Steps between C-alpha positions, in 0.01 A plus 500: 500500500793732567591472131162639394517790746854593404510827302725365225292185465190712442686697233613178332160328506302799374756583232494138381120505480515826303750352254301181444177693446669730247693224327163342418450780248808421295377196310353598163469862610423736211639848442357833397653704217698728734669189640590398145684830473677451833631165373597646162688801640677281758645260242832380654642440152525871411733764640422797726466744211249282314304444820461876543399539135225247552398674822463835325285361221701288256307185584396354171155660526324810627255351751666619817770744599583444864436768761671340797879523545729235349654389832264203545566390142871469576422288808292284271770492231766367738255255656442361150876493440560289811195271503390486136295709259150376579180670607490249786827639637376858474186406688699320768687825572166666582387199705812520718454876551128451567583234759753721681229765543362278779803494737565870425140582595521286815812692602335836432182405688709382797567869578128536578359153576566190709574156351135390476393809312799491263392144419166634373676774300711237325196285413313802362801574279554140389138475389463849360391441140662814357844426644452134407426577134779756476747242635467309175536793260825576322493857626668706771202517737593226749861619519366853554285395798788309659745788453250756631443298816876478563526876447222569755655259753836678476331838544328385820833369627651843435223660702609283795876506457705702255819313417720542194454145371119530494523844336722363220278196446187716501656738247591216260162324528311829458683598181445148371124506574453838329704383201289184481166684514479884519146493639654355816590865562158515667655292781762770559236771488307310767814473714564872458146587611545267800822679600340844458210389719748368756679836502180694575401259777835432669690808380778268385653549158640180345777687321708190417202329338414809294862519390505137385168561319669781308797278411266222386303733273814663356663162428182368343469802267862465389478126434163515323531825304449346156202294608332800665555725197357229276189443713413841643442623146205262470152622577322165466516153653314175447291527815195723538317650797165325531210643700493175697833593660324754719298232676727194487852658523663196336370274782299288255825416320715488814282224645384316189124564512242773554360340816829427674639835386194667650556325834861614517412853388235531773747375762776732381267802483351429844842476664619808311213709637541347846871589509480838331586688819803276567620539142502878534597563860718201591827388347457122516712270283192321372382833359787480250319224311187712463700803387659288225163352395327839480800662329493230232137576422550877515807522276384255232163674482664843483736394222208341315291817514776743404725293272416144394299214645699255714200350681583132471481297824828334398680832523434525876499128580749564782221644720312167517714354786478835681118496479490147641741579784303815587171307515651223715655753741158656554323164535754401766382788722166331559436250778406237242762615250630147439150381410442796266835434330414131468164581336666741254773247418250218449287720273808595297609136456147401388496776237851399395398136453204588278677766293854366467464448124265792432766748401312811376705523180504181296835423336527370142505117540824431313557179699171357374599593145836327530336193657284460188815488287680263738198265513524479121858371542619812321763750605556737206333842519482806276410838653459820299439734796745743660836406648375550856236232464733263314757535775240435768388175333861380482554568870193305613602205715264264315657608168852427624413176683347354182785615271264699283641695207403847380560517126620850430455458124376243253852416393544323833272225377669170417411143420473410868205734552166327447270761653508872576269701722424866442444682831344846480395765753136538402349833616665460840303644790779733612466677164124498437337411833254214542288584195412214269658582168546328169829316465796727436581506127868424560390179672207404279674557166832334579611232256818298499677578174633153450333253266636209703263590786123504503261668745341251744303677775442814708485528877366812668568610858444832675773730361640236264435336166696185407526337160654163427684422177617150416740372240310377196 
């Protein structure tokens, strides 16, 4: 029993559960078109200069020019270089980061809660659908959450004890987090507002912390000058400000459903109103989390109104653990706090179980398309779409495991080839939405210009049209 009550054992058990739950997503997981671009830009077989060219738009098509910084893409590039160029490897990087969010959150919540309550925080995070889904995307979001939590932990440590080692580590991590995701600047704005509030209440100016903030910002601007010049000139983004934001505040997405999101929003709002006086007139460490949460909403909304819309829940995903910790801290104040936390955790796990595969954005089912070809005992494919899509197909684990071949041109055909499959992106949803359209002409009208092969059959899937040609 001592093993299970030991602090490190709890960390190990909960982290293991988090990893196993997230690893479940890896098998046959599909990708969205922005993930295709992440894989394409991060090709380990090209040099630094070519990687940056792809990042800034030379990607073989014009579908997407990235808005986020290239730092994550270089992490991904060297992960591919070490472990292999496969979408499975890229996804595993996110799974590992998504798993480490759990021990980082436990550590952060330990500043405010006892062991029992931190246990509930960890379960709420493990079974949070938004963090769960993001842990299997080939994007920077899980790494961003993990890094942000480390940054907040170091800041709280500096509030308690200001030593040189912690200052240096905090400086490095802070510059890294900003360089990874500029919208994380809302975290630093929240910290600044917390320190200003502390000054008015306790008449104590945290001069060293303000100085390191200045050094962090200066260093970030110097290191990211080109990226900032490139992006600040833009007055549009892919996200839009919907009216629904003003009554759901991303909670529907944060918690995977309207109903569960509504429950969490009501809890958060109730505790916010209940603690309003403490937030203004007391300088409590727990208030820091609320300052960061509210700052994230305020700054993204302000930038959206006056410049360009950045109102995607993914952009502020780092506030999800803070919301959960804040709610658990307030539940723990009640006489039956453990029971309330247990009810909330049970409800969350039930919703998780029913919605685990109901990701709100359906990915093009490329695995199903490739399985049709494999079931036919074929392996030769022709694709006439852009380089980004071709590259993504080649990096699919199922493609590599079955030694499939992408024929770049018809001259690759030889006497050993008995059948060829044409795989075509057919009015993909990311381009045209979910409308039912006639087959794309480039897919419907394709013919194999080789008299040795005859057309056999057509297979149609959402987003794809497949045609089989067999040697006459």
